[in-house]
Structures are given as structure tokens and as C-alpha cells.
C-alpha positions as CSV (number, residue, x, y, z in Angstrom):
1,M,-23.7,-26.1,-7.2
2,N,-24.0,-22.6,-8.4
3,K,-22.1,-20.0,-11.6
4,V,-20.3,-17.8,-7.5
5,S,-18.8,-21.6,-6.3
6,V,-17.3,-23.1,-9.5
7,V,-15.2,-19.6,-10.0
8,F,-14.6,-19.6,-6.9
9,I,-13.1,-23.7,-6.4
10,I,-11.2,-22.4,-10.3
11,A,-9.3,-19.0,-8.8
12,C,-8.6,-21.2,-5.8
13,V,-6.7,-23.3,-8.2
14,F,-5.1,-21.7,-10.0
15,C,-3.8,-19.1,-7.9
16,V,-1.9,-22.0,-6.0
17,I,-1.5,-24.0,-9.3
18,L,0.7,-19.9,-9.7
19,G,2.1,-19.8,-6.2
20,C,0.3,-16.9,-5.7
21,V,1.3,-17.7,-1.6
22,S,2.3,-13.9,-1.5
23,S,1.0,-11.9,-4.7
24,S,-2.0,-11.1,-6.9
25,M,-2.7,-11.4,-10.2
26,K,-6.0,-11.3,-12.3
27,R,-5.7,-12.6,-16.1
28,Y,-5.8,-9.0,-18.7
29,G,-6.6,-11.7,-21.8
30,N,-3.3,-13.8,-21.3
31,R,-1.0,-11.6,-19.3
32,T,-1.5,-12.0,-14.8
33,F,-0.5,-9.3,-12.8
34,L,1.3,-9.6,-9.9
35,W,2.3,-7.5,-7.2
36,V,4.6,-7.0,-4.1
37,C,4.3,-4.3,-0.8
38,Y,8.2,-5.0,-0.1
39,Y,10.2,-2.7,3.0
40,A,13.5,-3.9,2.9
41,G,15.9,-3.7,0.4
42,F,18.2,-5.9,-1.8
43,E,21.1,-8.6,-1.8
44,N,21.7,-10.8,-4.1
45,F,18.7,-11.3,-6.1
46,K,16.4,-8.6,-7.6
47,L,12.7,-9.3,-8.9
48,S,11.1,-11.8,-11.4
49,P,10.2,-9.4,-14.4
50,D,6.5,-11.2,-14.4
51,I,5.4,-8.5,-11.7
52,S,3.7,-5.2,-13.4
53,L,4.5,-3.6,-9.9
54,A,6.4,-3.3,-6.9
55,I,5.4,-1.2,-3.5
56,L,9.0,-0.4,-2.0
57,D,11.0,1.8,1.1
58,P,12.8,4.7,-1.2
59,D,15.0,4.9,1.5
60,N,16.3,1.2,1.5
61,V,16.1,0.7,-3.0
62,A,17.8,4.0,-3.9
63,N,18.1,2.7,-7.6
64,P,14.9,0.5,-8.3
65,H,15.7,0.1,-11.4
66,D,18.6,-1.9,-10.6
67,I,16.0,-4.5,-9.3
68,K,13.1,-4.3,-11.5
69,G,11.6,-6.6,-14.7
70,K,11.5,-3.8,-18.1
71,N,7.6,-3.6,-17.8
72,T,8.1,-3.5,-13.9
73,L,6.8,-0.7,-12.2
74,V,8.1,1.1,-9.5
75,V,6.1,2.8,-6.6
76,G,7.2,4.3,-3.3
77,Y,6.3,4.5,0.3
78,L,5.2,7.9,1.4
79,S,3.9,8.9,4.4
80,I,2.1,11.6,4.4
81,G,-0.5,10.6,8.0
82,E,3.1,10.2,9.7
83,A,6.3,11.0,9.8
84,E,9.3,8.3,11.4
85,D,11.7,9.6,13.2
86,F,14.6,7.6,10.8
87,R,13.7,9.3,7.2
88,W,16.9,11.6,6.0
89,Y,14.2,14.4,6.9
90,W,13.2,13.7,10.3
91,K,15.8,16.7,11.2
92,D,14.1,19.4,9.5
93,I,11.3,18.9,11.2
94,A,11.6,17.6,14.9
95,G,9.6,20.1,16.8
96,K,7.8,21.8,14.3
97,D,4.0,23.1,15.2
98,F,2.7,20.1,12.6
99,V,4.3,17.2,14.5
100,L,1.9,15.3,17.1
101,E,2.0,12.7,19.7
102,P,3.5,9.2,18.8
103,N,1.6,6.4,17.2
104,P,1.8,3.6,19.9
105,D,1.7,0.9,17.2
106,W,4.5,1.9,15.5
107,E,7.5,3.0,17.4
108,G,9.1,6.4,16.4
109,D,6.0,7.4,14.2
110,Y,4.4,10.6,14.5
111,Y,1.2,11.7,13.5
112,I,0.5,14.8,11.5
113,D,-1.5,17.2,11.0
114,P,-2.9,17.9,7.1
115,R,-3.8,20.6,8.1
116,S,-0.3,22.3,7.7
117,S,0.7,24.2,5.0
118,G,4.2,23.8,6.1
119,W,3.7,20.7,6.1
120,R,1.8,20.4,2.7
121,N,4.6,22.7,1.2
122,F,7.8,20.2,2.8
123,V,5.7,17.2,1.1
124,I,5.9,18.6,-2.0
125,R,8.6,20.2,-2.7
126,K,11.4,18.1,-0.2
127,I,10.2,15.0,0.0
128,I,9.1,14.0,-3.5
129,P,11.1,15.2,-5.4
130,D,13.8,13.3,-3.6
131,I,11.9,10.4,-4.2
132,L,11.1,10.4,-7.9
133,A,14.3,11.7,-8.2
134,K,15.9,8.1,-7.4
135,G,13.4,6.8,-10.1
136,Y,10.1,6.2,-9.5
137,D,7.5,6.0,-11.3
138,G,5.6,7.2,-8.1
139,L,4.5,7.3,-4.5
140,F,2.4,5.0,-2.1
141,L,0.0,7.7,-0.1
142,D,0.0,5.5,3.3
143,T,-1.7,7.1,6.9
144,I,-4.3,8.8,4.0
145,D,-6.3,8.1,7.5
146,T,-5.1,10.5,9.9
147,G,-7.3,12.7,9.1
148,E,-10.2,10.7,10.4
149,F,-8.3,9.7,13.6
150,L,-7.5,13.1,14.6
151,E,-11.3,14.3,13.8
152,W,-12.1,11.4,16.0
153,K,-10.0,11.9,19.0
154,D,-11.2,15.5,18.6
155,P,-12.9,16.6,17.2
156,Q,-13.0,20.4,17.7
157,K,-9.4,20.8,17.9
158,Y,-8.4,18.5,14.5
159,A,-11.9,19.8,13.1
160,G,-11.2,20.1,8.7
161,S,-8.3,17.1,9.0
162,K,-10.6,15.0,6.4
163,D,-10.9,17.6,4.1
164,A,-6.6,18.7,5.1
165,M,-5.6,15.8,3.1
166,V,-7.6,15.4,0.4
167,E,-6.5,19.3,-0.6
168,L,-2.9,17.8,0.5
169,I,-3.5,14.6,-2.2
170,R,-5.1,17.3,-4.6
171,Q,-1.9,19.2,-4.5
172,I,0.6,16.3,-5.4
173,R,-1.7,15.4,-8.1
174,I,-1.8,19.2,-9.4
175,N,2.1,19.3,-9.2
176,Y,3.1,16.0,-10.4
177,P,0.7,14.7,-12.9
178,D,1.8,12.0,-14.3
179,I,2.5,10.2,-11.4
180,I,1.7,7.0,-10.4
181,I,-0.7,7.9,-6.7
182,I,-2.1,5.0,-5.1
183,S,-3.7,5.6,-1.8
184,N,-3.8,3.3,1.0
185,N,-7.5,2.8,2.9
186,G,-8.7,5.8,4.3
187,F,-12.8,4.8,3.3
188,P,-13.9,8.1,4.4
189,I,-12.0,10.4,2.3
190,L,-12.3,7.5,-0.8
191,E,-14.2,9.2,-4.0
192,K,-13.1,12.4,-2.9
193,I,-9.7,11.1,-3.8
194,A,-10.2,8.6,-6.6
195,K,-9.8,11.2,-9.3
196,Y,-6.8,11.8,-8.3
197,I,-5.5,8.0,-7.8
198,N,-3.9,5.7,-10.0
199,Y,-4.9,2.1,-8.0
200,A,-6.8,2.0,-4.0
201,L,-5.4,-0.3,-2.6
202,V,-7.0,-1.8,1.4
203,E,-5.9,-3.4,4.0
204,D,-7.3,-5.6,6.4
205,L,-9.8,-7.3,4.0
206,Y,-9.7,-10.7,5.3
207,T,-7.4,-10.6,8.2
208,S,-6.1,-8.3,10.5
209,Y,-2.6,-7.7,13.7
210,D,-2.8,-7.4,17.0
211,F,-0.7,-5.3,17.8
212,D,-1.3,-5.3,21.6
213,K,-1.1,-9.7,21.5
214,K,1.0,-10.1,18.7
215,I,-1.1,-12.9,16.6
216,Y,-2.5,-12.5,12.9
217,L,-6.7,-13.1,12.8
218,D,-9.7,-13.0,10.9
219,Q,-11.7,-10.3,10.0
220,D,-15.0,-9.7,10.8
221,I,-17.2,-10.5,8.7
222,E,-18.9,-6.8,8.4
223,I,-16.6,-5.6,8.1
224,T,-14.7,-7.2,5.7
225,N,-18.6,-7.3,3.4
226,Q,-18.9,-3.1,4.3
227,R,-15.7,-3.0,2.8
228,I,-15.7,-5.1,-0.7
229,K,-19.1,-3.5,-1.2
230,S,-17.4,0.0,-0.9
231,L,-14.3,-0.5,-2.6
232,K,-16.5,-2.3,-5.8
233,R,-18.5,1.0,-6.6
234,I,-15.2,3.0,-6.5
235,S,-13.7,0.7,-8.7
236,Y,-16.5,0.9,-11.3
237,D,-17.3,4.9,-11.2
238,F,-14.0,5.7,-11.2
239,N,-12.3,2.7,-13.0
240,I,-9.6,2.4,-10.2
241,P,-7.9,-1.3,-10.0
242,I,-8.4,-2.2,-6.2
243,L,-5.0,-3.5,-4.2
244,T,-5.4,-6.0,-1.1
245,L,-3.0,-6.2,1.2
246,D,-3.5,-9.0,4.2
247,Y,-1.3,-10.5,6.8
248,C,-0.9,-14.0,7.8
249,E,2.1,-16.5,9.1
250,Q,3.9,-16.8,5.3
251,S,4.1,-20.6,6.3
252,N,0.7,-21.0,6.1
253,S,-0.1,-21.7,2.6
254,G,-3.7,-22.6,2.7
255,K,-4.9,-19.1,4.1
256,I,-3.0,-17.6,2.2
257,A,-4.5,-19.1,-0.9
258,E,-7.1,-18.2,0.8
259,I,-7.5,-15.1,1.0
260,S,-6.0,-14.7,-2.5
261,S,-8.6,-16.8,-3.8
262,K,-11.2,-14.8,-2.3
263,S,-9.9,-11.4,-3.9
264,V,-9.3,-12.3,-7.1
265,V,-13.4,-13.9,-7.3
266,C,-14.3,-10.0,-6.1
267,G,-12.3,-8.9,-9.0
268,F,-9.3,-7.8,-7.0
269,Y,-5.0,-8.0,-6.6
270,P,-4.3,-9.0,-3.7
271,Y,-1.2,-8.9,-1.5
272,V,-0.7,-11.1,1.3
273,T,2.4,-11.1,3.3
274,D,3.5,-10.6,7.3
275,I,2.7,-7.8,9.1
276,S,6.2,-7.1,8.5
277,L,7.3,-6.2,4.8
278,Q,10.2,-7.0,5.6
279,N,10.3,-10.3,3.4
280,I,9.8,-11.2,0.8
281,S,8.4,-15.1,-1.1
282,D,11.5,-17.5,-3.8
283,H,8.5,-16.8,-6.6
284,F,8.8,-13.0,-6.5
285,K,12.8,-13.4,-6.8
286,E,15.7,-13.7,-9.6
287,P,19.3,-13.9,-7.9
288,V,21.5,-11.9,-9.3
289,Y,25.7,-12.3,-9.0
290,G,27.2,-9.4,-7.2
291,K,25.8,-7.8,-4.2
292,I,23.6,-4.9,-5.5
293,H,24.3,-1.3,-2.7
294,N,22.0,0.5,-3.0
């Protein structure tokens, strides 16, 4: 048995013992790093104090410090390549020229033209201050691959969209130099934004989800290997921790342990949940008396 096999088996056992049913973990001496991504609200429970990082929806958790441990970083979700019609700010942007067609996979989500100075200013001057005022330590920047999608869809009409997304992220960092910034996906621009972020998150590294059939699938092995190679290079070159977010049925504990273990062996920090991101394992909960109002 070679060294890699031994490490892999140890990691599998380690993950199962610690209940990595919905976790990420990597050792720093005797400290375990755990993180979660959860978009629902909190009623009668709060996050375990063992969690180091939590990505939450600021519209559902208005007082993040009420539900976290003292050493937990709380990062607020922010879509910068799409806009959702259920957000508080939708009434202020509906009908603007930078709001494009709907995303067919997510009802109520609309693609945004990242080249728009109007959108850029609205994000930086309106949305971000609202999130940070609630007590969040930083931002989780979602849908940054919209620029790539638009250029693929119509290279001439949407030329420059990828570079515009890089510029938006750069402007966020310039205006908020001390906050935590986590990127989501965006492989074509990851090297360009690496100096502006603290963590790089990638979805669907080992699994994928078919929105039409509503089933979980294994990711294509070539895509997995290509992404792992790219992520390792980014992590090494820019000293950026890599967070992996995969999806599968939460009843399939064996699959969750397998996914988590593979990620740990690569030096990444895994979290495995269902596609809704509306559920969290009891392993990461701590009961409280009374109801927390958000």
C-alpha cells in the first residue's frame, strides 16, 4: 500500500469519526477547521462554537453575532452576477438596463451585465453597507461566472464581461480593504482576482446536480481532475485556502464521507449539503432557549 493510499484511508476514518457529514476540516496543529454554508434562518438553535467560518444569507440572519461562537467568522451571501427578485433592493433596480434575462435554473434570478457602472455603484454603495451593518465580517461573492456565461452566449454583444467582473471585485476590495472576501467558482478569472480574496470556493468538485431531472450525479472525472489541478496551483501561488462545496442526499452518509475525505486529501476544506442549502446537520447546531428573531 503506497503512502497516498494510507493517507486517504486515515482521512476517511478521521472524517467519519468527527462527523464530517456536513463539514470541512483540515488540521492546524491540534485545531480543526470547520465551516458551513447555510441560507435559511435560525430558530431555537445556533451554530456550534467549533465552527470557524459560516456563510449565511444576510436577509435571513439579520443578527449573525447572536447565533455564532466568539471565534466564528460570519460572511454574508452576495450575488454580484445575478439579482434576485425577492431581495430588499429589487424594487430599486427592476427594469434597469443592466438587468438581463432570467436564469432558468433558479426562479426569480436575473442575470446582470457586470459592465454596468450603475450596478457596480449600487453594489458598493447600497448592498454591501447593508450587509456589513448587520455585523458580518465579510462577503461571499456568488455568480461571478456570469461574465464568462455572457461572453460565451454572445461574444460580440457582451465583450469585456469577464474583465468587468474582475474590476467589480477589485473595486469591492479597494472600498472595503479589511473585510473577508470569498469567491465562488469563476475559474477563468480566478488568477486575476486572487489578490483580492481571502478564500476561493468551488462548487461541484466531486458531484453535480441535474436541475431538470432533480437528481444528484457524480462529477465528470476529467472535470474534477482539471479543477483540482487548477485549485492546487492557485492555492500554492497565492496562499489561498480552498473551500469545496458539494451536494448530495443528506441521508447518504457514506457518500458524504467519501467526498469529504477526497477533498481533505487534496488539502482543501470540504462542506457537503443538499442543493437547497436550507438544511444543516445537528452536528453543527447548539440548542438555545427561546426563539431567535432575525
